[in-house]
TORFI-449995 format. One record per residue: residue number from 1; residue in three letters; x, y, z of N, C-alpha, C, CB in turn. Coordinates in nm, 3 decimals. Atoms other than C-alpha are relative to their C-alpha. Glycine has a CB too. Layout:
(site NUM,"ALA",(X,Y,Z),(X,Y,Z),(X,Y,Z),(X,Y,Z)),
...
REM end
This chain:
(site 1,"MET",(0.130,-0.063,-0.020),(3.845,-7.584,17.908),(0.015,0.145,-0.025),(-0.056,-0.026,0.141)),
(site 2,"PRO",(-0.002,-0.144,0.037),(3.767,-7.242,17.772),(-0.060,0.092,0.106),(-0.074,0.021,-0.129)),
(site 3,"THR",(0.051,-0.103,-0.087),(3.688,-6.922,17.954),(-0.104,0.076,-0.082),(0.117,0.096,0.054)),
(site 4,"TYR",(0.104,-0.069,0.076),(3.356,-6.767,17.846),(-0.031,0.134,0.074),(-0.132,-0.092,-0.014)),
(site 5,"GLU",(0.029,-0.125,-0.053),(3.251,-6.411,17.889),(-0.153,0.024,-0.005),(0.076,0.107,-0.074)),
(site 6,"TYR",(0.148,-0.017,-0.012),(2.899,-6.324,18.003),(-0.029,0.146,0.041),(-0.062,-0.103,0.106)),
(site 7,"GLN",(0.053,-0.139,-0.042),(2.692,-6.001,18.046),(-0.138,-0.014,0.039),(0.009,0.107,-0.112)),
(site 8,"CYS",(0.139,-0.007,-0.049),(2.378,-5.942,18.235),(-0.075,0.108,-0.066),(-0.005,0.020,0.148)),
(site 9,"GLU",(0.071,-0.104,0.068),(2.119,-5.756,18.035),(-0.077,0.091,0.094),(-0.093,-0.060,-0.098)),
(site 10,"ALA",(0.078,-0.077,-0.097),(1.940,-5.633,18.348),(0.092,0.111,0.066),(-0.062,-0.098,0.112)),
(site 11,"CYS",(-0.087,-0.092,-0.080),(2.230,-5.476,18.544),(0.126,0.049,-0.079),(0.046,-0.072,0.131)),
(site 12,"GLY",(-0.116,-0.026,0.080),(2.507,-5.468,18.276),(0.134,-0.059,0.053),(0.013,0.146,-0.015)),
(site 13,"HIS",(-0.119,0.063,-0.060),(2.752,-5.670,18.497),(0.058,-0.098,-0.102),(-0.035,-0.074,0.134)),
(site 14,"THR",(-0.071,0.093,0.083),(3.011,-5.856,18.288),(0.095,-0.082,0.089),(0.078,0.075,-0.112)),
(site 15,"PHE",(-0.089,0.091,-0.076),(3.208,-6.154,18.416),(0.047,-0.115,-0.096),(-0.077,-0.061,0.129)),
(site 16,"GLU",(-0.054,0.118,0.076),(3.409,-6.456,18.297),(-0.026,-0.124,0.076),(0.153,0.013,-0.026)),
(site 17,"LYS",(0.023,0.130,-0.068),(3.342,-6.817,18.371),(0.085,-0.103,-0.072),(-0.155,-0.042,-0.002)),
(site 18,"PHE",(-0.081,0.110,0.057),(3.589,-7.102,18.325),(-0.076,-0.124,0.014),(0.138,-0.014,0.067)),
(site 19,"GLN",(0.080,0.120,-0.006),(3.386,-7.396,18.226),(0.021,-0.091,-0.122),(-0.145,0.036,0.012)),
(site 20,"SER",(-0.010,0.099,0.110),(3.367,-7.709,18.002),(-0.086,0.047,-0.127),(-0.053,-0.145,0.053)),
(site 21,"ILE",(0.078,-0.032,0.129),(3.255,-7.681,17.643),(-0.136,-0.067,0.002),(0.079,-0.050,-0.130)),
(site 22,"LYS",(0.128,0.073,-0.009),(2.971,-7.931,17.722),(-0.092,0.063,0.106),(0.025,-0.149,0.034)),
(site 23,"ALA",(0.075,-0.058,-0.106),(2.854,-7.719,18.021),(-0.107,0.097,-0.061),(0.095,0.072,0.098)),
(site 24,"ARG",(0.107,-0.095,0.042),(2.530,-7.520,17.982),(0.042,0.138,0.036),(-0.137,-0.032,0.066)),
(site 25,"PRO",(-0.032,-0.140,-0.032),(2.566,-7.140,17.965),(-0.063,0.048,0.127),(-0.043,0.088,-0.112)),
(site 26,"VAL",(0.053,-0.056,-0.124),(2.516,-6.945,18.283),(-0.120,0.090,-0.035),(0.111,0.081,0.078)),
(site 27,"ARG",(0.116,-0.084,0.025),(2.172,-6.780,18.301),(-0.027,0.098,0.111),(-0.120,-0.084,-0.021)),
(site 28,"LYS",(0.021,-0.084,-0.124),(2.164,-6.633,18.652),(0.115,0.097,0.026),(-0.018,-0.092,0.124)),
(site 29,"CYS",(-0.099,-0.098,-0.030),(2.353,-6.308,18.722),(0.047,-0.014,0.141),(-0.052,0.137,-0.023)),
(site 30,"PRO",(-0.057,0.012,-0.138),(2.587,-6.344,19.023),(-0.013,0.131,0.078),(0.149,-0.040,-0.006)),
(site 31,"GLU",(0.007,-0.131,-0.062),(2.548,-5.971,19.087),(-0.142,0.038,0.048),(0.049,0.102,-0.097)),
(site 32,"CYS",(0.136,-0.036,-0.032),(2.170,-5.900,19.073),(-0.092,-0.118,0.020),(-0.052,0.086,-0.105)),
(site 33,"GLY",(0.086,0.114,-0.020),(2.033,-6.251,19.067),(-0.106,-0.027,-0.105),(-0.065,0.014,0.125)),
(site 34,"LYS",(0.098,0.009,0.103),(1.814,-6.202,18.761),(0.045,-0.100,-0.110),(-0.027,0.140,-0.058)),
(site 35,"MET",(-0.031,0.103,0.102),(1.794,-6.465,18.482),(0.009,0.075,-0.136),(-0.112,-0.118,-0.003)),
(site 36,"LYS",(-0.012,-0.077,0.121),(1.903,-6.217,18.210),(0.142,-0.001,-0.055),(-0.045,0.142,0.024)),
(site 37,"VAL",(-0.136,0.008,0.039),(2.259,-6.326,18.142),(0.012,-0.068,-0.134),(0.080,-0.071,0.103)),
(site 38,"ARG",(-0.028,0.055,0.133),(2.382,-6.393,17.789),(0.151,-0.012,-0.022),(-0.063,0.089,-0.110)),
(site 39,"ARG",(-0.143,0.026,0.035),(2.710,-6.535,17.663),(0.043,0.096,-0.113),(0.022,-0.151,-0.044)),
(site 40,"LEU",(-0.047,-0.088,0.100),(2.916,-6.287,17.467),(0.095,-0.077,-0.101),(0.072,0.119,0.067)),
(site 41,"LEU",(-0.087,0.059,0.100),(3.110,-6.369,17.152),(0.138,0.044,0.027),(-0.042,0.038,-0.142)),
(site 42,"GLY",(-0.137,-0.041,-0.033),(3.481,-6.379,17.229),(0.086,-0.019,-0.119),(0.056,-0.077,0.118)),
(site 43,"THR",(-0.088,0.020,0.108),(3.778,-6.364,17.010),(0.073,-0.135,0.003),(0.097,0.108,-0.002)),
(site 44,"GLY",(-0.063,0.129,-0.011),(3.907,-6.698,17.136),(0.150,0.014,0.024),(-0.027,-0.082,-0.126)),
(site 45,"ALA",(-0.145,0.005,-0.028),(4.267,-6.803,17.202),(0.073,-0.063,-0.115),(0.030,-0.078,0.130)),
(site 46,"ALA",(-0.079,0.063,0.097),(4.538,-6.886,16.969),(0.051,-0.141,0.049),(0.116,0.093,-0.036)),
(site 47,"LEU",(-0.040,0.137,-0.039),(4.631,-7.255,16.960),(0.152,-0.013,-0.054),(-0.106,-0.119,-0.066)),
(site 48,"ILE",(-0.131,0.032,0.034),(4.993,-7.350,16.962),(0.031,-0.143,0.020),(0.091,0.079,0.075)),
(site 49,"PHE",(-0.034,0.143,-0.011),(5.083,-7.708,16.889),(0.151,-0.019,0.007),(-0.057,-0.080,-0.120)),
(site 50,"LYS",(-0.140,0.036,-0.017),(5.421,-7.827,17.011),(0.016,-0.146,0.021),(0.062,0.074,0.114)),
(site 51,"GLY",(-0.028,0.141,-0.023),(5.574,-8.166,17.011),(0.028,-0.069,-0.137),(-0.122,-0.070,0.076)),
(site 52,"SER",(-0.030,0.073,0.116),(5.652,-8.435,16.759),(-0.130,-0.018,-0.081),(0.065,-0.132,0.035)),
(site 53,"GLY",(0.108,0.014,0.089),(5.432,-8.487,16.457),(-0.041,0.128,-0.072),(-0.111,-0.055,0.072)),
(site 54,"PHE",(0.028,-0.128,0.072),(5.428,-8.129,16.336),(0.114,0.030,-0.104),(-0.013,0.120,0.105)),
(site 55,"TYR",(-0.099,-0.034,0.097),(5.624,-7.961,16.053),(0.129,0.026,0.066),(-0.041,0.116,-0.080)),
(site 56,"ALA",(-0.135,-0.021,-0.051),(5.996,-7.947,16.103),(0.038,0.146,0.000),(0.100,-0.078,-0.082)),
(site 57,"THR",(-0.034,-0.140,0.011),(5.996,-7.579,16.009),(-0.073,0.081,0.105),(-0.032,0.051,-0.139)),
(site 58,"ASP",(0.076,-0.084,-0.099),(5.751,-7.473,16.291),(0.095,0.027,0.114),(-0.135,-0.072,0.053)),
(site 59,"TYR",(-0.070,-0.050,-0.121),(5.898,-7.280,16.581),(0.151,-0.010,-0.005),(-0.047,-0.076,0.120)),
(site 60,"ARG",(-0.146,0.008,0.014),(6.257,-7.267,16.449),(0.060,0.132,0.061),(0.044,-0.019,-0.156)),
(site 61,"SER",(-0.070,-0.112,-0.063),(6.498,-7.035,16.625),(0.055,0.090,-0.111),(0.117,-0.050,0.095)),
(site 62,"GLN",(-0.057,-0.096,0.096),(6.640,-6.725,16.450),(0.129,-0.049,-0.056),(0.021,0.135,0.064)),
(site 63,"SER",(-0.132,0.052,0.044),(6.988,-6.880,16.439),(-0.012,-0.104,-0.107),(0.077,-0.060,0.116)),
(site 64,"TYR",(0.020,0.111,0.096),(6.854,-7.178,16.251),(-0.043,0.058,-0.133),(-0.106,-0.102,0.050)),
(site 65,"LYS",(0.049,-0.067,0.126),(6.674,-6.954,15.997),(0.114,0.074,-0.073),(-0.114,0.102,0.034)),
(site 66,"ASP",(-0.112,-0.063,0.056),(6.992,-6.753,15.945),(0.097,-0.098,-0.069),(0.069,0.075,0.105)),
(site 67,"GLY",(-0.088,0.110,0.064),(7.194,-7.069,15.881),(-0.059,-0.058,-0.120),(0.026,-0.114,0.097)),
(site 68,"ALA",(0.059,0.055,0.122),(6.941,-7.195,15.635),(0.009,0.094,-0.117),(-0.143,-0.034,0.024)),
(site 69,"LYS",(-0.010,-0.100,0.116),(6.963,-6.876,15.433),(0.139,-0.014,-0.054),(-0.029,0.154,0.046)),
(site 70,"LYS",(-0.134,0.014,0.048),(7.343,-6.923,15.411),(0.016,-0.124,-0.081),(0.095,0.001,0.112)),
(site 71,"ASP",(-0.010,0.129,0.066),(7.302,-7.285,15.293),(-0.083,-0.002,-0.126),(-0.045,-0.111,0.095)),
(site 72,"LYS",(0.092,0.001,0.119),(7.043,-7.188,15.027),(0.089,0.016,-0.126),(-0.114,0.120,0.008)),
(site 73,"PRO",(-0.086,-0.010,0.122),(7.190,-7.248,14.676),(-0.036,0.130,-0.072),(-0.019,-0.127,-0.098)),
(site 74,"LYS",(0.009,-0.130,0.076),(7.243,-6.937,14.462),(-0.077,-0.032,-0.130),(0.149,0.064,-0.033)),
(site 75,"ALA",(0.072,0.018,0.119),(7.026,-6.888,14.156),(0.098,-0.031,-0.116),(-0.083,0.123,-0.029)),
(site 76,"ASP",(-0.102,0.041,0.103),(7.190,-7.063,13.862),(-0.023,0.088,-0.134),(-0.014,-0.166,-0.032)),
(site 77,"ALA",(-0.006,-0.086,0.121),(7.263,-6.895,13.527),(-0.121,-0.013,-0.086),(0.122,-0.033,-0.083)),
(site 78,"SER",(0.116,0.021,0.084),(6.961,-7.046,13.349),(-0.119,0.084,0.048),(-0.037,-0.148,-0.002)),
(site 79,"GLU",(0.113,-0.075,-0.053),(6.724,-6.854,13.579),(0.007,0.144,-0.039),(-0.007,-0.011,0.148)),
(site 80,"LYS",(-0.011,-0.139,0.027),(6.866,-6.507,13.524),(0.052,0.033,-0.142),(0.088,0.059,0.100)),
(site 81,"GLY",(-0.049,-0.017,0.132),(6.995,-6.557,13.175),(0.151,-0.010,-0.014),(-0.045,0.127,-0.051)),
(site 82,"ALA",(-0.142,0.026,0.028),(7.328,-6.660,13.035),(0.032,0.004,-0.146),(0.041,-0.132,0.055)),
(site 83,"GLU",(-0.039,-0.008,0.134),(7.519,-6.615,12.717),(0.040,-0.139,-0.056),(0.111,0.098,-0.012)),
(site 84,"THR",(-0.036,0.119,0.064),(7.538,-6.912,12.483),(0.115,0.011,-0.088),(-0.106,-0.049,-0.071)),
(site 85,"SER",(-0.113,-0.012,0.091),(7.815,-6.996,12.247),(-0.023,0.080,-0.124),(0.043,-0.129,-0.040)),
(site 86,"SER",(0.028,-0.084,0.115),(7.631,-6.822,11.969),(-0.019,0.150,0.036),(-0.125,-0.051,-0.069)),
(site 87,"GLY",(0.013,-0.140,-0.038),(7.612,-6.500,12.174),(-0.138,0.039,0.037),(0.046,0.087,-0.107)),
(site 88,"ALA",(0.138,-0.036,-0.041),(7.235,-6.510,12.247),(-0.027,-0.044,0.147),(-0.106,-0.067,-0.097)),
(site 89,"CYS",(0.037,0.028,-0.140),(7.080,-6.508,12.595),(-0.087,-0.120,0.003),(-0.072,0.119,0.066)),
(site 90,"THR",(0.078,0.119,-0.014),(6.932,-6.838,12.709),(-0.141,0.037,0.059),(0.076,-0.102,0.091)),
(site 91,"GLY",(0.130,-0.041,-0.059),(6.656,-6.651,12.902),(-0.094,0.063,-0.093),(0.022,0.093,0.109)),
(site 92,"CYS",(0.090,-0.071,0.096),(6.514,-6.421,12.626),(0.033,-0.015,-0.143),(-0.002,0.142,0.028)),
(site 93,"LYS",(-0.043,0.030,0.139),(6.699,-6.531,12.314),(0.040,0.126,-0.079),(-0.113,-0.072,-0.075)),
(site 94,"LYS",(-0.047,-0.124,0.064),(6.820,-6.176,12.239),(0.154,-0.013,-0.012),(-0.044,0.133,0.086)),
(site 95,"ALA",(-0.144,-0.005,0.012),(7.170,-6.100,12.129),(0.066,0.054,0.126),(0.038,0.086,-0.118)),
(site 96,"ALA",(-0.069,-0.031,-0.128),(7.420,-6.059,12.407),(0.010,0.145,0.029),(0.136,-0.056,0.001)),
(site 97,"GLY",(-0.019,-0.139,-0.025),(7.469,-5.686,12.360),(-0.133,0.072,0.034),(0.064,0.062,-0.120)),
(site 98,"THR",(0.136,-0.062,-0.022),(7.091,-5.611,12.382),(-0.077,-0.067,0.114),(-0.085,-0.008,-0.131)),
(site 99,"CYS",(0.072,0.069,-0.100),(6.989,-5.857,12.655),(0.022,0.061,0.140),(0.040,-0.143,-0.001)),
(site 100,"PRO",(-0.017,-0.057,-0.133),(6.923,-5.719,13.006),(0.045,-0.110,0.103),(-0.135,0.067,0.045)),
(site 101,"HIS",(-0.032,0.104,-0.099),(6.984,-6.062,13.169),(0.148,-0.033,0.006),(-0.077,-0.125,-0.030)),
(site 102,"VAL",(-0.142,0.044,0.003),(7.346,-6.127,13.069),(0.081,0.110,0.074),(0.055,-0.022,-0.154)),
(site 103,"ASP",(-0.085,-0.095,-0.070),(7.593,-5.972,13.305),(0.102,0.065,-0.096),(0.072,-0.070,0.116)),
(site 104,"LYS",(-0.097,-0.071,0.093),(7.793,-5.708,13.124),(0.124,0.039,0.083),(-0.066,0.132,-0.070)),
(site 105,"GLU",(-0.128,-0.018,-0.068),(8.161,-5.681,13.209),(0.058,0.128,-0.040),(0.097,-0.112,-0.029)),
REM end
């Protein structure tokens, strides 16, 4: 059940009411007794779903994330460019001496 925030337009009194979603909004001010209360728009609350049935990566600990980074495979030579037997780069097809991708020794 959510908590709603209300404000009286007659006296300016603001208050919160914990009530069901199906419940009718409060109309009578508890402070002055006038029927000038309106419900305010709230920011709401963040929902956190925990339990089985959610993504395995949700709510992982920092130690798990650090371990996953260590296990991640390194980028292979085809992604950053490598020299073929003809001397040209596989990434951009430039000659080995002019290609920025091939590691220069």
